[in-house]
C-alpha positions as CSV (number, residue, x, y, z in Angstrom):
1,M,4.3,24.2,-15.3
2,N,4.4,24.4,-11.5
3,V,2.0,22.6,-9.2
4,K,-0.2,25.6,-8.5
5,A,-0.6,26.4,-12.2
6,L,-1.3,22.8,-13.1
7,L,-4.0,22.5,-10.4
8,V,-5.7,25.7,-11.7
9,V,-5.8,24.2,-15.2
10,L,-7.2,20.9,-13.9
11,F,-9.8,22.6,-11.8
12,C,-10.9,24.7,-14.7
13,M,-11.3,21.6,-16.8
14,S,-13.4,19.8,-14.2
15,T,-17.2,20.0,-13.8
16,A,-19.1,20.1,-10.6
17,I,-18.4,16.8,-8.6
18,K,-21.6,14.9,-7.8
19,A,-22.1,12.9,-4.7
20,N,-19.3,10.3,-4.6
21,H,-20.5,6.7,-4.8
22,D,-17.2,5.2,-6.1
23,K,-15.5,2.6,-3.9
24,A,-12.1,1.2,-3.6
25,D,-10.9,-2.5,-3.5
26,M,-7.9,-3.4,-1.5
27,I,-5.5,-6.1,-2.8
28,I,-3.0,-7.4,-0.3
29,F,0.0,-9.6,-1.1
30,S,1.4,-12.0,1.5
31,F,3.9,-14.8,1.8
32,D,4.8,-16.7,5.1
33,R,4.2,-13.7,7.4
34,P,1.2,-14.6,9.6
35,L,1.9,-12.1,12.4
36,Q,2.5,-9.2,9.9
37,L,-0.5,-10.1,7.8
38,Y,-2.7,-10.2,10.9
39,A,-1.4,-6.9,12.0
40,L,-2.1,-5.3,8.6
41,L,-5.6,-6.6,8.5
42,E,-6.3,-5.5,12.0
43,S,-4.9,-2.0,11.3
44,V,-7.1,-1.8,8.2
45,K,-10.2,-2.9,10.1
46,T,-9.5,-0.3,12.8
47,N,-8.3,2.7,10.8
48,V,-9.6,2.5,7.2
49,S,-13.1,3.5,6.1
50,G,-14.5,3.4,2.6
51,V,-12.9,0.2,1.5
52,D,-15.2,-2.3,-0.2
53,T,-13.7,-5.7,-1.1
54,V,-10.4,-6.9,0.5
55,T,-8.6,-9.6,-1.4
56,V,-5.5,-11.4,0.1
57,V,-3.4,-13.0,-2.6
58,Y,-1.1,-15.3,-0.7
59,R,1.2,-18.2,-0.8
60,T,2.7,-20.5,1.9
61,S,5.7,-22.8,2.1
62,S,4.3,-25.5,4.4
63,D,1.1,-26.9,5.8
64,E,1.9,-25.1,9.1
65,F,1.9,-21.7,7.4
66,D,-1.2,-22.7,5.5
67,Y,-3.1,-23.5,8.7
68,A,-2.0,-20.2,10.2
69,Y,-3.5,-18.3,7.2
70,K,-6.7,-20.3,7.7
71,L,-6.9,-19.0,11.2
72,I,-6.3,-15.5,10.0
73,H,-9.1,-15.9,7.5
74,D,-11.3,-17.1,10.3
75,S,-10.6,-13.8,12.2
76,F,-11.2,-11.6,9.2
77,K,-14.1,-13.3,7.4
78,E,-14.9,-10.2,5.5
79,A,-11.7,-10.6,3.5
80,R,-11.4,-12.9,0.4
81,F,-8.3,-15.1,0.6
82,V,-6.9,-16.4,-2.7
83,K,-4.1,-18.9,-2.4
84,Q,-1.5,-19.3,-5.1
85,G,-0.9,-22.7,-6.5
86,T,2.1,-24.9,-7.0
87,Q,3.5,-22.6,-9.7
88,P,3.3,-19.2,-8.1
89,R,5.4,-17.5,-10.7
90,E,2.8,-18.4,-13.3
91,D,-0.4,-17.6,-11.4
92,F,0.6,-14.3,-9.6
93,K,-0.2,-12.0,-12.5
94,P,-3.5,-13.7,-13.5
95,L,-4.7,-13.7,-9.9
96,T,-3.7,-10.0,-9.4
97,L,-5.4,-8.9,-12.6
98,A,-8.5,-10.9,-11.7
99,A,-8.6,-9.2,-8.2
100,I,-8.6,-5.9,-10.0
101,N,-11.0,-6.7,-12.8
102,N,-13.6,-9.0,-11.0
103,S,-15.1,-6.0,-9.2
104,P,-17.2,-3.1,-10.6
105,N,-15.4,-0.6,-8.3
106,K,-13.3,2.0,-10.0
107,Y,-10.4,2.4,-7.5
108,V,-7.9,0.1,-6.1
109,I,-5.3,0.2,-3.3
110,F,-2.5,-2.3,-3.1
111,A,-0.8,-3.4,0.1
112,V,2.0,-5.8,1.2
113,D,2.0,-7.7,4.5
114,D,4.6,-5.5,6.1
115,N,2.4,-2.4,5.9
116,I,0.6,-1.0,8.9
117,V,-2.1,1.6,8.8
118,K,-1.2,3.9,11.7
119,D,-3.9,6.6,11.5
120,H,-7.5,6.8,10.3
121,V,-8.0,7.4,6.6
122,D,-11.3,7.7,4.7
123,L,-11.0,6.3,1.2
124,D,-14.3,7.9,0.2
125,Y,-12.7,11.3,0.9
126,C,-9.5,10.3,-0.9
127,I,-11.5,9.2,-4.0
128,H,-13.4,12.5,-3.9
129,A,-10.1,14.4,-3.8
130,M,-8.6,12.4,-6.7
131,K,-11.7,13.1,-8.8
132,K,-11.7,16.8,-8.0
133,H,-8.0,17.4,-8.6
134,H,-7.5,14.8,-11.4
135,A,-4.8,13.2,-9.4
136,Y,-2.9,10.0,-10.3
137,G,-3.0,8.7,-6.8
138,V,-3.3,9.4,-3.0
139,Y,0.0,8.4,-1.3
140,L,-0.8,7.3,2.3
141,R,2.9,6.5,2.9
142,L,4.1,10.1,2.4
143,G,3.9,13.2,4.5
144,F,6.0,16.1,5.7
145,N,7.4,13.6,8.2
146,T,8.9,11.4,5.5
147,D,12.1,13.3,4.7
148,F,14.4,10.2,4.6
149,C,14.4,7.3,2.2
150,Y,15.2,4.1,4.1
151,T,15.5,2.0,1.0
152,M,18.2,4.2,-0.5
153,N,19.6,5.2,3.0
154,Q,19.6,8.9,2.3
155,A,17.8,12.1,3.1
156,Q,15.1,13.3,0.7
157,S,13.7,16.8,0.4
158,I,10.0,17.4,0.4
159,P,9.2,18.5,-3.1
160,V,7.5,21.8,-4.1
161,H,3.9,21.3,-3.1
162,Y,0.5,23.1,-3.0
163,P,-2.0,23.0,-0.2
164,L,-5.5,21.8,-1.0
165,E,-8.2,21.1,1.6
166,S,-8.5,19.2,4.9
167,G,-4.8,18.5,5.3
168,L,-4.2,17.4,1.7
169,Y,-1.4,18.5,-0.5
170,A,-0.4,18.0,-4.1
171,W,2.9,17.7,-5.9
172,Q,4.2,16.7,-9.3
173,F,6.2,13.5,-9.5
174,C,8.8,15.1,-11.7
175,N,9.7,17.5,-8.8
176,G,10.3,14.6,-6.4
177,T,13.3,12.5,-5.6
178,C,13.6,9.0,-4.0
179,D,10.2,8.1,-2.5
180,W,8.7,11.3,-3.7
181,G,9.6,10.5,-7.3
182,Y,8.3,6.9,-7.2
183,P,4.6,7.1,-8.3
184,N,4.1,3.4,-8.9
185,T,4.1,1.5,-5.6
186,V,2.2,-1.3,-3.9
187,D,2.6,0.4,-0.4
188,L,-1.0,1.5,0.2
189,T,-1.4,4.1,-2.6
190,L,-4.9,4.6,-4.1
191,F,-5.2,4.5,-7.8
192,K,-8.0,4.7,-10.4
193,K,-8.1,1.3,-12.1
194,S,-8.5,2.8,-15.6
195,D,-5.3,4.8,-15.1
196,I,-3.2,1.7,-14.4
197,I,-4.8,-1.5,-15.8
198,N,-3.4,-1.3,-19.3
199,T,0.1,-0.8,-18.0
200,L,-0.2,-3.7,-15.6
201,E,-1.6,-6.0,-18.2
202,S,1.4,-5.1,-20.5
203,L,4.0,-5.9,-17.9
204,S,5.8,-9.1,-17.2
205,F,5.8,-9.9,-13.4
206,Y,5.5,-12.9,-11.2
207,S,5.7,-11.6,-7.6
208,P,5.0,-8.3,-5.8
209,N,8.6,-7.1,-5.9
210,V,9.0,-7.9,-9.6
211,L,5.6,-6.2,-10.2
212,E,6.6,-3.0,-8.5
213,N,10.1,-2.9,-10.2
214,A,8.6,-3.4,-13.6
215,W,5.9,-0.8,-12.9
216,A,8.4,1.7,-11.6
217,A,10.2,1.5,-15.0
218,T,7.1,3.1,-16.6
219,S,7.1,6.1,-14.2
220,A,8.2,8.6,-16.9
221,S,4.8,8.3,-18.5
222,V,3.1,9.9,-15.5
223,A,6.0,12.3,-14.5
224,T,4.0,15.4,-15.1
225,R,0.9,14.2,-13.2
226,I,0.2,15.0,-9.6
227,G,0.0,12.9,-6.4
228,L,-1.8,13.8,-3.2
229,F,-0.6,13.3,0.3
230,F,-1.7,14.2,3.9
231,A,0.4,16.4,6.1
232,Q,1.3,13.3,8.2
233,S,1.7,9.9,6.5
234,K,-1.1,7.5,7.3
235,I,0.9,4.2,7.1
236,V,4.3,2.8,7.8
237,N,6.2,-0.2,6.3
238,L,8.1,-2.3,8.8
239,P,11.0,-4.0,6.9
240,L,11.5,-6.7,9.6
241,N,12.7,-9.3,7.1
242,I,12.6,-10.5,3.6
243,V,10.8,-13.8,2.6
244,Q,11.3,-13.7,-1.2
245,Q,14.3,-14.3,-3.4
246,D,13.4,-12.0,-6.3
247,W,14.8,-8.8,-4.8
248,H,17.2,-8.0,-2.0
249,N,15.5,-5.1,-0.1
250,R,17.1,-3.5,2.9
251,N,15.7,-5.0,6.1
252,Q,16.3,-5.7,9.8
253,Q,16.7,-9.4,9.4
254,E,14.5,-10.2,12.4
255,L,11.2,-11.8,13.3
256,L,11.8,-14.3,10.6
257,P,8.9,-16.4,9.2
258,E,9.6,-19.3,11.5
259,D,9.6,-16.9,14.5
260,Q,6.3,-15.5,13.4
261,L,4.8,-18.8,13.0
262,A,5.8,-19.9,16.5
263,L,4.4,-16.7,18.1
264,F,1.2,-16.9,16.1
265,F,0.6,-20.4,17.4
266,E,1.2,-19.1,20.9
267,N,-1.8,-16.9,20.3
268,K,0.2,-13.7,20.0
269,K,-0.2,-10.7,17.7
270,I,1.8,-7.5,17.2
271,D,0.8,-4.7,19.5
272,L,-0.4,-1.9,17.3
273,T,-0.8,0.6,20.1
274,P,2.7,2.0,20.0
275,L,2.4,2.5,16.2
276,H,-0.6,4.8,16.4
277,Q,0.3,8.1,14.7
278,I,4.0,7.2,15.1
279,E,6.3,9.9,13.6
280,N,8.2,7.8,11.1
281,K,11.0,9.6,9.2
282,S,10.8,7.4,6.2
283,P,7.9,5.3,4.7
284,H,10.0,2.3,5.9
285,M,11.0,2.3,9.5
286,E,13.0,-0.2,11.5
287,Y,11.1,-1.2,14.5
288,C,11.1,-3.9,17.2
289,P,7.5,-4.9,17.8
290,T,6.0,-6.0,21.1
291,F,3.4,-8.7,21.3
292,V,0.1,-9.2,23.1
293,D,-2.4,-12.0,23.2
294,R,-5.0,-12.3,20.5
295,T,-8.5,-12.2,21.8
C-alpha cells in the first residue's frame, strides 16, 4: 500500500480530533560534554515550544565535570537533572524508564547532547499531527535537505512521500533507506509513549548507543507505519567527538571533553547564531563551532 492510500485509510478510521491537551516530555542523555549540553538546552529553550518536563540523565568522570553540570543546572533550573551512580551500566535503563513513566504525559522526545535545535518547532502541533494521521513519530532530524547519510558516508534518496498540511510530509519506513529507514532513534524524534514503552522495557541496554542499537533491531515491527517530517529539518547533530566506548561512531575527533571543560570554565558557550536554519545535508554534520561568552 502506498503512502497516499495508507493515509486515506487512516484518516477514514479516525474520528474528529478534539482540542489537543497532550504534552511531551523531553529526556536528554549526556556524558562529559558540558559545552554541548549547554548548547542543546539553550537551543531547546529558544526554539522548542510545547515541551513539558525536561529530564537530563547524565554521568560524569570527575568532580570537575560534575561541577560543570551543576553550573549548567543553575542556568536551566526548569530542567530536572538525574545523575547516574557508580554503576552506570546498571542504572541507565531504570533511570530512562523512570523518566518515561514518572509523568502523566503521553508523548516523549529523546535527545543526546550533540543535538542542536536549529529552527522553531511546536510540539503541540506535532502531537496534533501525529494523532490526526496515526503516525509513529515526528522526525525533526529529517527533511528534503537530508539527502546524505553521514554515519554510512553515502547518499540517500528522499523516499516516496505525501504532503500533509503546514509544511509536513509523510512517508512509510519500508520505503526509506539509511536515515529514512531508521525509525527508532534518540535524535529528537517525537513518539507516543504507549507505542514504544513495551519494546523499551523488553530490551537489554545500558547506555544511549546500546539503547538505540537494540531498538533499531526491532524496526521491522513498525516498517509499514508512517513517519512525519517537515520540509526542512529542525535539528542537527554535531558529531564533534565520542565520549563512550560502547560504539565507534563516525566523528570529527575535536572539541574533546577536556577541551570543553576548559572552555566552559572560561565562561564560554557555543555560538548558536551560525546554526540557525543551517542547510545541513545530513542529520549529522561536521562543524567547527565558534564560542561566545555566557551571560
